[in-house]
N, C-alpha and C positions, 0 to 999 in steps of 0.2 A: 759297767757290767763285766764281771769276771769272764775270762776266756773260756772257762769250763761251762759257764752258763750259755755262752754263745754257741759252743760246740754242741751242747745238748739241744738247744733250740733248733739249730741247723739240722741236726739228726732227726728231730721230730718232724720238721718241715719236709725233709727228704722222704721219710717214711710215709707221710701223708700224701705226698705227690706221687709216689710209686703205687699207692693203693694196695699195699700188702704184697706187691711183687718184689722179687729180688731185682737188682739192677740188670742182671742178665736177662731175666724174663721180660722186663720192661723194654729192653732194647729189641728183643725178638718180636714182641708185640708191635712195637713201632715200625719195625722193618716189614712185617706182614701187612700192616695197615697201609704203608707207603706203596707196597707192591700192588695191593688191591686198588688203591687210588690211581696208580698208573694205568692199570688195566681199564678202569672206568673211563679215564681220560682218553685212552686210545679208542675205545668204543664210541665215545661221544664225537671224537674227531672224524671217525669213519662215517658216522651218521650225518654229520655236517657236510662232509665231502659229497656224499650221495645226494643230499638236498641241493647243494650248490650245482652239481652236474645236472640235476633235473631242472633247476631254475634256468641254467644256461641253455639247455635244450629248448625249453619253452620260449625263452627270449629269441633264440635263433629262428625258431619256427614262426613266431609272430612277426619277425622282420622279413620273412620271406625266404 
């Protein structure tokens, strides 16, 4: 396969992967998604911490 054909194919694949976004826009979108994911994980960690503390309190109470 000629090199030009490979370049054109790679360019089409990149365009499809970016979904019509520029590389800069795709990077910004990924960065925002990562920040949102980190916030969700932090909230889940806090909720799990609260549950663990309640469980610990219940265990301590049941043991006397």
